[in-house]
N, C-alpha and C positions, 0 to 999 in steps of 0.2 A: 403682361405689361409688365411687374415689375421683373420677371426674370431677364424680359431683352436688355430696360435698362442696363442691370448686375452683368450680365456678359457684357456687354458695351463697355460699362466698367470698368470690366475685370481687363479687355484687354485695351484697359487708357494704359490702366497703373502696372501693367506688364510692359510693356513699352514704354512706357519712362524708367522702368528700375531698367533696361535691357538698353535702350538705348545713353541713359547714365552710366550706365560700365560699360558699354562697345567703345564708345561716346563720336557715337552714327545713327541723326536724328533725324532719321528720312520720311517721311509721313505715308507714301507711300503705300506698304504692306501693310499698315493702320488702317486706311481707308478701304484698301481692296478685303480686311479682315471681318470691318465692320460690316459693312456694304453685304460681305457675305449673310453671318449674321440678321442680317434683316432682312436678309431676303431667306433665309431657312427658314424664321420662326411665320416669315408672312405664308408658305407650301405646306405649315404645320400647322398652323389659322386653322385655310382652306379645306383644309384632309381632313381635319377636326368639325368644322361644323358639315361637311355633306355626310360626317355618318351618324 
């Protein structure tokens, strides 16, 4: 769970940095990235439990 939080935090901080530099605060890409991270984490957890 710690690594999931760190991955989401890293994505958020990177989004803030890029948005500040590019002056484009669109949240759609960030939302899709976070959903992808969470889905990947859930799938990985399920496959580890089956082994």
